[in-house]
C-alpha positions as CSV (number, residue, x, y, z in Angstrom):
1,M,8.9,15.7,27.6
2,Q,12.3,15.4,25.6
3,L,13.5,11.8,24.2
4,C,16.6,11.9,27.1
5,H,14.4,11.9,29.4
6,I,13.0,8.8,29.1
7,A,15.6,6.4,27.5
8,L,19.5,8.1,28.0
9,S,21.8,10.9,28.2
10,M,21.7,12.6,24.7
11,S,25.7,13.4,25.5
12,K,26.4,10.0,24.9
13,S,23.9,9.1,21.7
14,V,24.0,10.3,18.7
15,F,20.0,10.5,17.1
16,D,17.3,10.1,18.9
17,I,15.9,7.9,17.2
18,A,17.1,5.1,14.6
19,V,14.5,3.7,11.2
20,I,15.8,0.3,10.0
21,G,13.7,0.6,6.7
22,S,12.9,3.4,4.6
23,G,9.7,1.7,3.5
24,I,6.6,3.5,3.7
25,L,6.6,3.0,7.3
26,G,9.4,3.2,8.7
27,L,9.2,6.9,6.3
28,S,6.3,7.8,8.3
29,H,7.6,7.5,11.6
30,A,11.0,9.3,10.5
31,A,8.7,11.9,9.3
32,A,6.4,12.1,12.8
33,A,9.8,11.9,14.7
34,A,11.2,14.6,12.9
35,S,8.4,16.7,13.0
36,R,9.0,16.3,17.3
37,G,11.8,17.8,16.7
38,L,13.7,15.2,17.3
39,K,17.5,13.6,15.6
40,V,16.1,10.9,13.2
41,I,18.5,8.8,11.1
42,V,17.2,6.4,8.7
43,L,19.3,3.1,8.0
44,E,18.3,1.9,4.9
45,R,20.0,-2.1,3.3
46,G,19.8,-0.9,-0.2
47,G,20.0,2.3,-2.3
48,W,16.5,3.2,-2.4
49,V,13.2,1.6,-2.1
50,Q,12.2,-1.7,-3.5
51,Q,9.9,-3.8,-2.4
52,A,6.0,-3.2,-1.3
53,S,6.2,0.4,-1.4
54,V,6.4,1.0,-4.4
55,R,4.9,-1.9,-6.0
56,N,1.6,-0.9,-5.2
57,F,-1.9,0.9,-6.8
58,G,-1.4,4.1,-4.6
59,L,-5.0,4.5,-4.1
60,L,-6.2,6.5,-1.0
61,T,-9.3,5.0,-0.9
62,S,-12.5,5.3,1.3
63,L,-14.2,1.9,1.2
64,Y,-11.1,1.4,4.2
65,D,-13.3,3.5,6.7
66,G,-16.1,2.6,8.4
67,G,-16.3,4.4,11.3
68,G,-13.1,2.4,13.1
69,E,-9.5,3.3,14.3
70,W,-8.4,2.0,10.6
71,G,-10.3,4.9,9.1
72,N,-9.2,7.1,11.2
73,R,-6.0,6.0,10.2
74,A,-6.8,6.2,6.1
75,L,-8.4,9.9,6.9
76,R,-5.4,11.3,8.8
77,S,-3.1,9.8,6.7
78,R,-4.8,11.4,3.5
79,D,-5.0,14.9,4.9
80,I,-0.8,13.8,6.1
81,Y,0.2,12.9,2.4
82,E,-1.3,16.6,1.0
83,S,1.2,18.6,3.5
84,W,3.3,16.4,1.9
85,S,3.2,16.9,-1.4
86,A,2.6,20.8,-1.2
87,E,5.8,20.2,0.9
88,S,7.7,17.9,-1.7
89,R,7.2,21.2,-4.7
90,G,6.2,18.8,-7.2
91,G,8.3,15.7,-5.9
92,I,5.2,14.1,-4.1
93,P,2.9,14.0,-6.8
94,L,-0.9,13.7,-5.2
95,V,-3.7,13.4,-7.5
96,K,-6.8,13.8,-6.7
97,S,-8.9,11.7,-8.9
98,G,-11.5,10.5,-6.9
99,S,-12.4,6.4,-8.1
100,L,-15.3,4.1,-8.6
101,Q,-16.2,0.8,-6.9
102,L,-18.4,-0.9,-9.3
103,A,-21.4,-3.9,-8.7
104,Q,-21.6,-6.4,-10.5
105,S,-24.2,-9.1,-9.0
106,P,-27.5,-7.6,-7.3
107,H,-26.0,-8.0,-3.4
108,Q,-23.0,-5.8,-4.8
109,L,-25.6,-3.5,-5.7
110,Q,-27.6,-3.3,-2.7
111,L,-24.4,-2.5,-0.3
112,L,-23.6,0.4,-2.9
113,Q,-27.2,2.0,-2.6
114,A,-27.2,1.5,0.8
115,Y,-23.9,4.1,0.9
116,E,-26.4,6.3,-1.2
117,S,-28.5,6.1,1.3
118,A,-26.2,6.7,4.4
119,A,-24.3,10.1,2.8
120,S,-25.4,12.2,5.3
121,T,-23.8,9.9,8.0
122,L,-20.6,9.4,6.8
123,R,-17.2,11.2,7.4
124,Y,-16.7,11.5,3.2
125,P,-19.0,12.0,0.0
126,V,-20.5,9.9,-2.3
127,Q,-22.7,9.5,-5.0
128,F,-24.6,6.3,-6.8
129,F,-24.3,6.3,-10.6
130,D,-26.8,4.0,-12.7
131,A,-24.7,1.9,-15.4
132,H,-24.5,4.1,-18.1
133,Q,-23.8,7.2,-15.6
134,C,-21.0,4.9,-14.5
135,R,-20.1,4.8,-18.4
136,E,-20.0,8.7,-19.0
137,L,-18.4,9.1,-15.8
138,A,-15.3,6.3,-16.7
139,P,-15.9,6.0,-20.8
140,S,-13.1,3.0,-20.0
141,L,-15.3,0.9,-19.3
142,C,-17.1,-2.2,-21.1
143,P,-19.6,-1.2,-22.6
144,Q,-21.8,-3.7,-22.3
145,G,-22.1,-7.1,-20.7
146,D,-24.5,-10.4,-19.7
147,G,-24.7,-12.1,-17.0
148,F,-22.5,-12.4,-13.6
149,G,-20.3,-9.8,-13.8
150,K,-22.4,-7.7,-15.6
151,I,-21.8,-3.6,-14.2
152,L,-24.8,-2.6,-12.6
153,G,-23.7,0.7,-11.0
154,G,-21.3,2.3,-9.1
155,L,-20.6,4.2,-6.1
156,H,-18.3,7.4,-6.8
157,F,-16.2,8.2,-4.3
158,P,-14.5,11.8,-5.3
159,G,-12.5,12.8,-2.4
160,D,-10.6,9.8,-3.2
161,A,-7.0,10.0,-4.3
162,L,-3.8,8.5,-6.0
163,L,-0.7,8.6,-5.4
164,E,3.0,7.8,-7.8
165,P,4.8,5.2,-5.6
166,R,7.9,5.5,-7.6
167,L,7.9,8.9,-7.4
168,M,6.8,9.2,-4.2
169,F,10.5,7.6,-3.0
170,S,12.9,9.5,-5.1
171,R,15.9,10.0,-3.6
172,T,16.3,13.5,-5.2
173,S,12.8,14.8,-5.3
174,G,10.5,12.3,-3.4
175,L,9.8,11.9,0.4
176,P,13.1,11.2,1.7
177,A,14.5,14.4,-0.5
178,L,12.2,16.0,1.9
179,L,12.7,14.4,5.0
180,E,16.6,15.1,4.9
181,R,14.9,19.2,4.2
182,R,13.9,18.3,7.3
183,G,17.0,17.4,9.3
184,V,16.7,13.8,8.9
185,T,19.9,11.8,8.8
186,F,19.8,9.2,5.3
187,Q,22.3,6.3,5.2
188,W,22.0,3.5,2.1
189,F,23.1,0.0,1.7
190,S,23.6,0.1,4.9
191,P,22.1,-3.6,6.7
192,V,21.7,-3.4,9.9
193,V,22.9,-6.7,11.7
194,S,22.9,-6.5,15.7
195,L,21.0,-4.7,18.0
196,R,22.7,-4.1,21.6
197,S,22.4,-2.3,24.5
198,S,24.5,0.8,24.9
199,D,26.5,2.2,28.6
200,C,23.5,4.7,28.5
201,G,20.1,2.4,28.2
202,G,19.9,3.6,24.8
203,V,20.6,1.0,22.0
204,T,23.9,0.7,19.3
205,L,22.9,-0.5,15.7
206,T,25.8,-1.9,13.8
207,T,25.4,-2.3,10.2
208,S,26.8,-5.1,7.7
209,S,30.0,-2.7,6.8
210,G,30.8,-2.4,11.3
211,D,29.4,1.4,11.4
212,A,28.2,1.4,15.0
213,I,25.2,4.0,15.6
214,M,23.8,4.8,18.9
215,A,20.2,6.0,19.5
216,S,17.9,6.3,22.2
217,K,15.4,3.6,20.1
218,A,15.3,1.6,17.6
219,L,12.4,1.5,15.3
220,V,13.1,-1.4,12.6
221,C,10.3,-1.2,9.9
222,S,12.1,-3.7,7.8
223,G,9.6,-5.1,5.6
224,E,9.2,-8.9,4.8
225,D,12.6,-9.5,5.6
226,V,12.2,-11.6,9.2
227,V,15.3,-13.5,9.3
228,T,18.4,-10.3,9.6
229,L,17.5,-8.9,12.6
230,L,15.3,-10.2,16.0
231,P,14.4,-14.2,13.9
232,G,13.6,-15.2,17.6
233,V,10.6,-11.9,18.3
234,F,9.2,-12.5,14.4
235,K,9.1,-16.6,14.9
236,E,7.1,-16.1,18.0
237,E,4.4,-14.7,16.2
238,G,3.8,-18.3,14.8
239,S,0.9,-18.2,12.4
240,D,-0.4,-14.8,12.4
241,L,2.3,-13.8,11.0
242,R,2.4,-14.1,6.9
243,L,4.0,-13.3,4.1
244,C,1.9,-12.1,1.0
245,K,2.9,-12.1,-2.5
246,L,1.1,-10.0,-4.6
247,Q,1.0,-9.6,-8.1
248,M,0.4,-6.7,-10.5
249,L,0.9,-5.6,-14.3
250,R,0.9,-2.1,-16.3
251,V,-1.2,-2.3,-20.1
252,A,-1.5,0.3,-22.8
253,L,-5.5,-0.5,-23.4
254,P,-6.7,-0.3,-27.3
255,T,-6.8,3.0,-29.1
256,F,-10.7,2.6,-30.2
257,L,-11.0,3.1,-25.8
258,K,-9.7,7.1,-26.4
259,S,-12.5,9.2,-27.2
260,T,-12.6,13.5,-27.4
261,P,-13.8,14.8,-24.8
262,H,-13.8,12.2,-22.0
263,P,-14.0,13.0,-17.9
264,P,-10.3,12.6,-16.6
265,P,-9.4,8.7,-16.0
266,M,-9.6,7.1,-12.7
267,P,-9.7,4.3,-10.4
268,I,-11.8,1.4,-11.2
269,T,-12.9,-0.8,-8.4
270,S,-13.9,-4.2,-9.2
271,G,-17.6,-5.2,-7.6
272,L,-14.7,-8.1,-6.1
273,S,-13.3,-5.7,-3.8
274,L,-16.5,-5.4,-1.3
275,R,-15.6,-8.1,-0.6
276,R,-11.7,-7.4,0.8
277,Y,-12.2,-3.9,2.6
278,P,-13.0,-4.0,5.7
279,G,-15.5,-0.2,5.2
280,P,-18.6,-2.2,3.8
281,Q,-18.5,-5.1,6.1
282,S,-19.2,-2.6,9.4
283,L,-21.1,-0.2,8.0
284,F,-23.1,-2.2,6.5
285,P,-23.0,-6.2,8.2
286,D,-26.5,-7.7,6.7
287,L,-26.5,-6.3,3.5
288,H,-22.2,-7.5,3.6
289,S,-23.3,-11.3,4.9
290,K,-25.4,-11.4,1.9
291,M,-23.3,-10.2,-0.3
292,M,-20.6,-12.9,0.5
293,L,-23.2,-15.8,0.4
294,E,-24.0,-14.7,-3.2
295,D,-24.1,-17.4,-5.2
296,K,-21.7,-16.8,-7.7
297,E,-22.3,-19.1,-10.3
298,G,-18.4,-20.6,-10.0
299,R,-17.4,-17.0,-12.2
300,D,-15.3,-15.6,-9.8
301,G,-14.2,-19.1,-7.4
302,E,-10.9,-19.1,-9.1
303,A,-10.0,-15.5,-8.2
304,E,-11.4,-16.1,-5.0
305,A,-8.7,-18.5,-4.0
306,L,-6.0,-16.5,-6.2
307,G,-6.6,-13.2,-3.8
308,I,-7.9,-11.3,-6.6
309,H,-10.3,-9.0,-6.2
310,V,-8.7,-6.0,-8.8
311,I,-8.5,-2.2,-9.0
312,A,-7.8,-0.6,-12.4
313,R,-5.6,2.3,-12.1
314,P,-4.8,4.9,-14.4
315,A,-1.4,5.2,-14.5
316,L,0.3,8.7,-14.3
317,N,2.4,10.1,-17.9
318,L,6.2,10.5,-16.5
319,P,9.4,10.3,-18.5
320,R,10.6,6.6,-18.5
321,T,13.8,5.3,-19.4
322,P,14.6,3.3,-22.2
323,F,13.9,-0.1,-20.4
324,G,9.9,1.6,-19.5
325,G,11.1,2.1,-16.3
326,V,10.1,4.8,-14.2
327,R,12.2,7.8,-14.5
328,T,12.5,9.0,-10.5
329,D,15.0,11.7,-10.6
330,A,12.2,13.2,-12.4
331,M,9.3,15.6,-10.8
332,G,5.8,15.8,-11.5
333,S,4.0,14.0,-14.1
334,G,1.6,15.2,-16.8
335,G,-1.2,13.9,-15.2
336,L,-3.6,10.5,-16.0
337,S,-3.1,8.7,-18.8
338,S,-6.1,7.8,-20.7
339,N,-5.2,4.2,-22.0
340,E,-2.6,3.8,-19.8
341,W,-3.8,1.5,-16.6
342,I,-2.3,-0.7,-13.5
343,I,-3.9,-3.7,-13.0
344,G,-3.9,-6.1,-10.1
345,D,-3.7,-7.6,-7.7
346,S,-3.6,-11.3,-6.2
347,H,-2.7,-12.4,-2.6
348,E,-0.4,-15.6,-2.0
349,Y,0.0,-16.7,1.7
350,S,2.7,-18.2,3.5
351,P,4.2,-18.3,6.8
352,A,6.5,-15.6,7.4
353,T,9.1,-18.2,9.2
354,G,12.3,-17.5,7.0
355,Q,12.3,-21.1,5.6
356,D,12.3,-21.7,1.8
357,V,8.2,-22.3,1.3
358,G,8.6,-21.4,-2.3
359,M,7.6,-18.4,-3.6
360,D,9.4,-16.8,-5.7
361,E,9.8,-13.2,-7.9
362,A,8.0,-15.6,-11.0
363,C,4.9,-13.4,-12.1
364,D,2.7,-16.9,-12.7
365,E,1.0,-16.8,-16.3
366,G,-2.6,-18.4,-14.8
367,V,-2.7,-15.5,-12.3
368,T,-2.0,-12.7,-15.3
369,N,-4.5,-14.3,-16.9
370,E,-7.5,-14.7,-14.0
371,I,-6.6,-10.9,-13.5
372,L,-7.0,-9.7,-17.1
373,R,-10.3,-12.0,-16.5
374,V,-11.5,-10.1,-14.0
375,A,-10.6,-6.6,-15.5
376,G,-12.0,-7.5,-18.4
377,S,-15.4,-7.8,-17.1
378,M,-14.9,-3.7,-16.1
379,L,-12.7,-2.6,-19.2
380,G,-13.7,-2.4,-22.1
381,G,-10.5,-4.2,-25.0
382,L,-9.2,-7.1,-22.0
383,G,-12.6,-9.8,-23.0
384,N,-12.0,-12.7,-24.5
385,L,-8.3,-12.2,-24.7
386,A,-5.4,-14.7,-25.0
387,L,-2.1,-14.1,-23.8
388,S,1.0,-14.3,-26.5
389,R,5.0,-13.3,-25.1
390,S,4.2,-9.3,-24.9
391,N,1.0,-8.9,-26.3
392,V,-2.5,-9.3,-25.1
393,K,-5.6,-9.8,-28.2
394,C,-8.6,-10.0,-28.6
395,E,-11.4,-9.6,-30.5
396,R,-14.3,-6.5,-31.1
397,Q,-16.6,-6.2,-33.8
398,S,-14.4,-8.6,-35.7
399,T,-11.5,-6.3,-35.4
400,E,-8.2,-7.4,-33.8
401,I,-7.2,-5.8,-31.6
402,N,-3.4,-5.6,-29.8
403,C,-3.8,-4.3,-26.1
404,R,-0.2,-5.0,-25.2
405,L,1.1,-5.9,-22.1
406,L,4.3,-3.6,-20.9
407,A,5.2,-4.7,-17.2
408,Q,4.1,-7.4,-14.8
409,W,5.9,-7.4,-11.0
410,C,5.7,-9.0,-8.0
411,G,5.4,-7.4,-4.3
412,F,6.1,-9.2,-1.0
413,Y,5.0,-8.2,2.8
414,L,4.3,-9.6,5.7
415,D,0.2,-9.6,7.1
416,H,-0.1,-10.2,10.3
417,K,-3.6,-11.7,12.5
418,R,-4.3,-7.8,14.5
419,G,-3.6,-5.4,11.8
420,I,-0.2,-4.8,12.1
421,F,2.6,-6.1,14.3
422,S,4.4,-4.0,17.1
423,A,6.2,-4.7,19.4
424,T,8.6,-3.6,22.4
425,L,11.4,-4.9,23.2
426,R,14.4,-4.6,25.2
427,V,18.0,-6.0,24.0
428,D,21.0,-6.1,26.1
429,S,25.1,-5.5,25.8
430,R,24.9,-9.5,24.9
431,G,22.1,-8.9,22.2
432,S,19.7,-10.9,24.0
433,V,15.7,-9.3,23.6
434,E,12.7,-9.2,26.4
435,R,9.2,-8.9,24.9
436,V,8.0,-5.8,27.8
437,D,4.8,-5.2,25.9
438,G,3.5,-5.6,28.6
439,D,5.2,-2.8,31.2
440,H,3.4,0.1,32.2
441,N,4.4,2.4,28.5
442,M,6.0,2.0,25.6
443,N,9.6,3.7,27.5
444,S,10.6,0.5,29.0
445,G,12.0,-0.6,25.4
446,N,15.0,0.6,23.4
447,V,13.7,-1.1,20.2
448,H,9.9,-1.1,19.0
449,V,9.3,-3.1,16.0
450,I,6.2,-2.0,13.6
451,T,5.8,-4.4,10.0
452,G,3.0,-6.2,9.0
453,I,0.8,-4.1,8.3
454,G,-0.5,-5.8,5.2
455,G,-2.0,-4.5,2.1
456,K,-2.6,-1.0,3.8
457,G,0.5,0.6,4.1
458,M,-0.2,3.3,2.3
459,T,-3.2,3.8,3.6
460,M,-2.4,3.9,6.9
461,S,1.5,4.5,7.2
462,P,1.5,8.3,8.3
463,A,-0.8,8.4,10.7
464,L,0.3,5.4,12.7
465,G,3.5,7.4,12.7
466,E,2.5,10.0,14.6
467,E,0.4,8.0,16.5
468,F,3.1,5.9,17.9
469,F,5.5,9.2,19.1
470,K,1.9,10.2,21.1
471,N,1.9,7.6,23.0
472,L,5.7,7.2,22.8
473,F,4.9,10.7,24.5
474,H,1.7,10.7,26.1
475,P,1.5,7.3,27.1
């Protein structure tokens, strides 16, 4: 089925699909459309990707897989990333690093042991390690610990992988460049300010500079922006749609953590992560419930209140600007760093109404300290630290060690109660909007909203793009 048979005569339309937003959701849908031979344009309000798509870990984790549809999407997306990486000629570094999920309480330990017992039924390999074996696998782990938070064991996911978001979205070598080679048109610095139906049934997109783009269908993947386009549609979602602010940092760990020879570094997730990812709850609901009720002696109450669960991933050795930023014109990487780590994150929620709700780009020192406190239960050299301007100082065996805080940043994304916000709309020539979600199929509308995926955008988006066009052509 050709799209022009669904929507309008292509003799009066420039593009089959117009995608608004060049984050991972937008580019994933653009890639899926291009793979079907459709003529695609991506319109981006800025000159590069700036928000959550480049402010995340880039970790493709198996902890999303509980056997359901989201697990299917996570595994399928990993395959797509591998194909993109191969096709990108080194522009999209995908590192098959594996990952280590820690157990830091008795019930967390039981949950990880249940994974090992069920290994033959899972769709990915897992291996359980005791505390000593964990430290052999990941030398950066704390050498010792007492009480709650002590490392009791860990689950190794050898199939997990890392992306470097800031290289992946490079216009010169990353996913945008790959899609341009596939024939996708990009129009940067082009905020779309209105959507109107065209005479032949499609949609006309008008940019702030007055450009008019005609397409059969428009896909709105505009991230956290709920005011520029379709504000009434977002407002109707009420409390189901939330704005989330995350906070992360990059640190240089002490030199004493370097040992030669040692295994390659890998992402490490704290025991608190088992409380946030859906896989453990789906696979082992009884053990998960016991873990959620576990007495934590108040140690992690503040972390939970701030939505902190802590992932620590080794940074890639990348060329940097004089100000410390990643040079996104560079391709590939020199592998994973042995002492620089990306650590986070937190989750602060507010209504996604477009009103002033008090969240800004500033990093909160209290949140930073709590992230580092939890990270200190995992990584050696971060315990008992005190922040002092650009340096984090700690004591180990009466020797002062400088743990440098290299950078901090925040990011914003939309989170929907259903896991993703999607809506099919019909706009008329005056810009009036009608929701047609309940109609027979997706072809009833000329505008589709796809956002609100929360913190799982990198993990799920490539598969969601495929799924959208499969449903569009085979309703």
